[in-house]
C-alpha positions as CSV (number, residue, x, y, z in Angstrom):
1,M,15.1,35.5,10.1
2,S,16.8,33.0,12.3
3,T,17.5,29.6,11.0
4,P,15.9,26.7,12.9
5,A,18.0,23.8,14.2
6,T,18.8,21.2,11.6
7,W,16.3,18.5,12.9
8,K,13.5,21.0,12.5
9,Y,13.9,21.3,8.7
10,W,12.0,18.2,7.8
11,L,9.5,18.7,10.7
12,L,8.6,22.1,9.2
13,A,8.1,20.6,5.7
14,I,6.0,17.7,7.0
15,R,3.7,20.2,8.8
16,P,2.8,18.2,11.9
17,K,0.0,20.5,12.9
18,T,-2.1,19.2,10.0
19,L,-1.3,15.5,10.3
20,T,-4.2,14.9,12.7
21,I,-6.5,15.5,9.8
22,A,-5.4,12.1,8.4
23,V,-5.7,10.3,11.8
24,V,-9.3,11.3,12.7
25,P,-11.2,9.6,9.8
26,V,-9.3,6.3,10.3
27,L,-10.3,6.4,14.0
28,V,-13.9,7.2,13.3
29,G,-14.4,4.6,10.6
30,S,-12.7,1.9,12.7
31,T,-14.6,2.8,15.9
32,L,-18.0,2.6,14.1
33,A,-16.9,-0.8,12.8
34,W,-16.0,-1.9,16.3
35,T,-19.4,-0.8,17.7
36,N,-21.2,-2.6,14.9
37,N,-19.1,-5.9,15.0
38,G,-17.8,-6.0,18.5
39,V,-14.3,-6.8,17.0
40,M,-11.4,-4.7,16.2
41,L,-8.6,-5.8,13.8
42,W,-5.9,-3.9,15.6
43,S,-3.1,-4.7,13.1
44,V,-5.3,-3.3,10.3
45,L,-6.0,-0.1,12.4
46,I,-2.4,0.5,13.1
47,V,-1.3,0.0,9.5
48,A,-4.1,2.1,8.2
49,L,-3.1,4.9,10.6
50,L,0.5,4.7,9.5
51,A,-0.4,4.7,5.8
52,A,-2.7,7.7,6.2
53,L,0.1,9.6,8.0
54,F,2.7,8.8,5.4
55,I,0.3,9.9,2.6
56,Q,-0.4,13.2,4.4
57,A,3.3,13.7,5.1
58,G,4.2,13.0,1.5
59,T,1.5,15.4,0.3
60,N,2.9,18.1,2.5
61,L,6.5,17.5,1.4
62,H,5.5,17.5,-2.2
63,N,3.5,20.7,-1.7
64,D,6.5,22.4,0.0
65,A,8.8,21.7,-2.9
66,A,6.3,22.1,-5.7
67,D,5.0,25.5,-4.5
68,F,8.6,26.7,-4.3
69,Q,9.3,25.6,-7.9
70,R,6.1,27.3,-9.1
71,G,7.1,30.5,-7.4
72,A,4.1,30.5,-5.1
73,D,6.1,30.9,-1.8
74,H,8.3,33.8,-2.9
75,S,5.8,36.7,-2.8
76,A,6.5,39.4,-0.2
77,T,2.8,39.3,0.6
78,R,2.9,35.7,1.8
79,L,1.4,35.4,5.3
80,G,1.8,31.7,6.0
81,P,4.5,30.0,8.0
82,A,8.0,29.8,6.6
83,R,8.5,26.9,4.1
84,A,11.7,24.8,4.3
85,T,12.3,24.8,0.6
86,A,11.5,28.4,0.0
87,Q,13.8,29.4,2.8
88,G,16.7,27.4,1.4
89,W,16.8,25.1,4.5
90,L,16.2,22.1,2.2
91,S,16.7,21.6,-1.5
92,A,13.7,21.0,-3.7
93,A,15.3,17.8,-4.9
94,S,15.7,16.4,-1.4
95,V,12.2,17.4,-0.4
96,H,10.8,15.6,-3.5
97,R,12.8,12.5,-2.5
98,G,11.4,12.7,1.0
99,A,7.9,12.9,-0.5
100,A,8.7,9.8,-2.7
101,V,9.9,7.9,0.3
102,S,6.7,8.8,2.2
103,F,4.4,7.8,-0.7
104,T,6.4,4.6,-1.3
105,T,6.2,3.6,2.4
106,A,2.4,4.2,2.3
107,A,2.2,2.0,-0.8
108,V,4.1,-0.8,0.9
109,L,1.8,-0.6,3.9
110,G,-1.1,-0.6,1.5
111,L,-0.1,-4.0,0.3
112,Y,-1.0,-5.4,3.7
113,L,-4.3,-3.5,3.7
114,T,-5.0,-4.7,0.2
115,W,-4.4,-8.3,1.3
116,Q,-7.0,-7.7,4.1
117,G,-9.6,-5.7,2.1
118,G,-9.1,-6.7,-1.5
119,W,-9.3,-4.6,-4.7
120,P,-11.5,-1.8,-3.3
121,I,-8.8,-1.0,-0.8
122,L,-6.1,-1.1,-3.5
123,A,-8.2,1.4,-5.5
124,V,-8.6,3.7,-2.5
125,G,-4.9,3.6,-1.7
126,L,-3.8,4.3,-5.3
127,A,-6.4,7.1,-5.6
128,S,-5.2,8.7,-2.3
129,I,-1.6,8.7,-3.4
130,A,-2.5,10.1,-6.8
131,A,-4.5,12.8,-5.1
132,G,-1.6,13.7,-2.9
133,L,0.7,14.0,-5.9
134,A,-1.9,15.9,-8.0
135,Y,-2.6,18.4,-5.2
136,T,0.3,20.6,-6.2
137,G,1.8,18.5,-9.1
138,G,1.0,18.0,-12.7
139,P,-0.1,20.5,-15.3
140,K,-3.3,21.5,-13.4
141,P,-2.6,21.2,-9.6
142,V,-5.8,20.8,-7.5
143,A,-4.4,23.4,-5.0
144,Y,-4.3,26.0,-7.9
145,S,-8.0,25.5,-8.6
146,S,-11.4,25.8,-6.9
147,L,-11.4,22.0,-6.1
148,G,-9.1,22.0,-3.1
149,E,-11.8,22.0,-0.4
150,F,-13.7,19.3,-2.3
151,F,-10.6,17.0,-2.5
152,V,-9.9,17.5,1.2
153,W,-13.5,16.7,2.1
154,L,-13.5,13.6,-0.2
155,F,-10.2,12.1,0.8
156,F,-9.9,13.1,4.5
157,G,-13.6,12.4,5.1
158,L,-15.7,10.2,2.9
159,V,-12.9,8.0,1.4
160,A,-10.8,7.6,4.6
161,V,-13.8,6.9,6.9
162,T,-15.5,4.5,4.6
163,G,-12.3,2.8,3.6
164,S,-11.3,2.3,7.3
165,Y,-14.8,0.9,8.0
166,Y,-14.6,-1.4,5.0
167,L,-11.3,-2.8,6.1
168,Q,-12.8,-3.8,9.4
169,T,-16.1,-5.2,8.2
170,G,-16.0,-5.9,4.4
171,H,-19.1,-3.8,3.7
172,L,-20.5,-0.3,4.0
173,N,-23.7,1.3,5.3
174,S,-25.5,4.6,5.5
175,P,-24.2,5.7,8.9
176,V,-20.5,5.4,7.9
177,M,-21.3,7.3,4.7
178,L,-22.8,10.1,6.8
179,L,-19.9,10.1,9.2
180,G,-17.4,10.3,6.3
181,A,-19.2,13.4,5.0
182,L,-19.2,15.0,8.5
183,V,-15.6,14.3,9.4
184,G,-14.5,15.7,6.1
185,M,-16.2,19.1,6.7
186,P,-13.9,20.5,9.4
187,A,-10.9,19.0,7.6
188,A,-11.9,21.1,4.5
189,A,-12.4,24.1,6.8
190,V,-8.7,23.9,7.6
191,L,-8.0,24.6,3.9
192,V,-10.5,27.4,3.9
193,V,-8.5,29.1,6.6
194,N,-5.3,28.6,4.5
195,N,-6.8,30.0,1.3
196,Y,-8.5,32.9,3.0
197,R,-5.3,33.9,4.7
198,D,-3.3,33.6,1.4
199,L,-5.9,35.1,-0.9
200,D,-3.9,38.2,-1.9
201,N,-0.7,36.2,-2.4
202,D,-2.5,33.4,-4.3
203,R,-4.1,35.9,-6.7
204,Q,-0.6,37.3,-7.5
205,V,1.0,34.0,-8.2
206,G,-1.9,32.6,-10.2
207,K,-3.5,30.2,-7.6
208,N,-7.1,30.3,-8.6
209,T,-8.6,29.0,-5.4
210,L,-12.2,29.2,-4.4
211,A,-11.3,32.2,-2.1
212,V,-9.7,33.9,-5.1
213,Q,-12.7,33.2,-7.3
214,W,-15.5,34.1,-4.9
215,G,-13.9,36.5,-2.5
216,R,-13.6,36.8,1.3
217,R,-17.4,37.0,2.1
218,A,-18.0,33.7,0.3
219,S,-15.1,32.1,2.2
220,Q,-16.6,33.2,5.5
221,I,-19.9,31.6,4.7
222,E,-18.1,28.4,3.5
223,Y,-16.2,28.2,6.8
224,L,-19.4,28.7,8.8
225,L,-21.1,25.9,6.9
226,L,-18.2,23.4,7.2
227,M,-17.9,24.0,10.9
228,G,-21.7,24.1,11.6
229,L,-23.2,21.4,9.4
230,P,-21.5,18.5,11.4
231,F,-23.5,19.6,14.4
232,V,-26.8,20.0,12.4
233,L,-26.5,16.6,10.7
234,L,-25.3,14.4,13.6
235,P,-28.9,13.6,14.9
236,L,-29.4,11.7,11.6
237,L,-27.4,8.9,13.1
238,T,-30.3,8.0,15.3
239,W,-32.6,7.9,12.3
240,M,-30.1,5.6,10.5
241,G,-30.2,3.1,13.4
242,I,-27.2,4.1,15.6
243,K,-28.3,3.0,19.1
244,G,-27.9,5.3,22.1
245,F,-27.1,9.0,22.3
246,G,-23.3,8.9,22.6
247,W,-23.2,10.9,19.3
248,L,-24.2,13.9,21.5
249,L,-20.7,14.0,22.9
250,P,-19.2,16.1,20.0
251,Y,-21.6,18.9,21.0
252,L,-19.2,19.6,23.8
253,T,-17.0,21.3,21.1
254,L,-19.8,23.5,19.9
255,P,-18.7,26.6,21.9
256,W,-15.2,26.1,20.5
257,A,-16.6,26.0,16.9
258,I,-18.6,29.2,17.5
259,Q,-15.4,30.9,18.8
260,L,-13.4,29.8,15.7
261,V,-16.2,31.0,13.4
262,R,-16.3,34.4,15.1
263,R,-12.6,34.8,14.9
264,F,-12.6,33.9,11.2
265,H,-15.2,36.6,10.5
266,R,-13.7,39.3,12.8
267,E,-9.9,39.0,12.4
268,T,-8.0,40.9,9.8
269,P,-6.3,38.5,7.3
270,G,-2.7,38.1,8.5
271,P,-0.4,35.9,10.5
272,V,-3.1,35.4,13.2
273,F,-4.8,33.1,10.7
274,N,-1.9,30.7,11.3
275,Q,-3.2,30.2,14.8
276,L,-6.7,29.9,13.5
277,L,-5.6,27.2,11.0
278,A,-4.0,25.2,13.8
279,G,-7.0,25.7,16.0
280,T,-9.3,24.4,13.3
281,A,-7.2,21.3,12.9
282,R,-7.3,20.7,16.7
283,F,-11.0,21.2,16.7
284,Q,-11.4,18.5,14.1
285,L,-9.3,16.2,16.2
286,A,-11.3,16.9,19.4
287,W,-14.7,16.5,17.5
288,G,-13.6,13.2,16.0
289,L,-12.2,11.8,19.3
290,L,-15.4,12.7,21.2
291,L,-17.4,11.1,18.4
292,C,-15.4,7.9,18.8
293,I,-15.8,7.9,22.6
294,G,-19.5,8.7,22.2
295,L,-20.0,5.8,19.8
296,L,-18.3,3.4,22.2
297,L,-20.4,4.7,25.2
298,G,-23.5,4.4,23.1
299,K,-22.7,0.8,22.4
300,L,-22.0,0.0,26.0
301,A,-25.3,1.6,27.1
302,S,-27.4,-0.2,24.5
């Protein structure tokens, strides 16, 4: 296997293809706040985006080193992309230090957000960093259990969207709770692809994921639900008082979602699922951006 250029080592460990999962909920929560209040605290938005990115980067770095140390990235049956620590491109110690720097930077940024939003934002920030560390760290890592998808849905959906909205407004409402739940679904679907692809390897190394426990058929159904329910539940926004029909804009991605679900069901587990994972992350980004644009258009039209 060829060795990548030096500057790519850290980029591989950070996993930039999944960083958008941290961006989307912040944008959605802030956009809904803007449409409700007519005001955007731009400094808060920028700092919140940076904090979310550093938490995600720190989680990915910690995962890269921790999985290597647990022996999860050594199996010959592994189908996922090469990992920087497992390949020897970076030492586990240096990657852990990189994760610590990322989490520390997020915590420093969080001080400003806490000043803006008070103790609820402090609690959200600390819980998010703790979740990033617990994902592959500690005696019972989340990634080695059946709770992985739930944690992704919770922190990259409900927590991030509502936290971003609260930072801008100082309160919460039912539409932002719904949007938090919906945004988290395709984010969790990204992990479903990962765990479906790695099922055989995970079983060998003792990662007891939902896919390992329930099997491939259950994962196919799970992926279908996580990709489909956001479209089914979006109309509830009108019932909850969101004016206009800008929320219809995300339906432009429905053919893409159908294509991804079909591929998930038809493709043989293998390296092709690396493309499907990246495609699911891009879908979540497109769905979220169209939702933001739709909310803004709905506000302008009302």
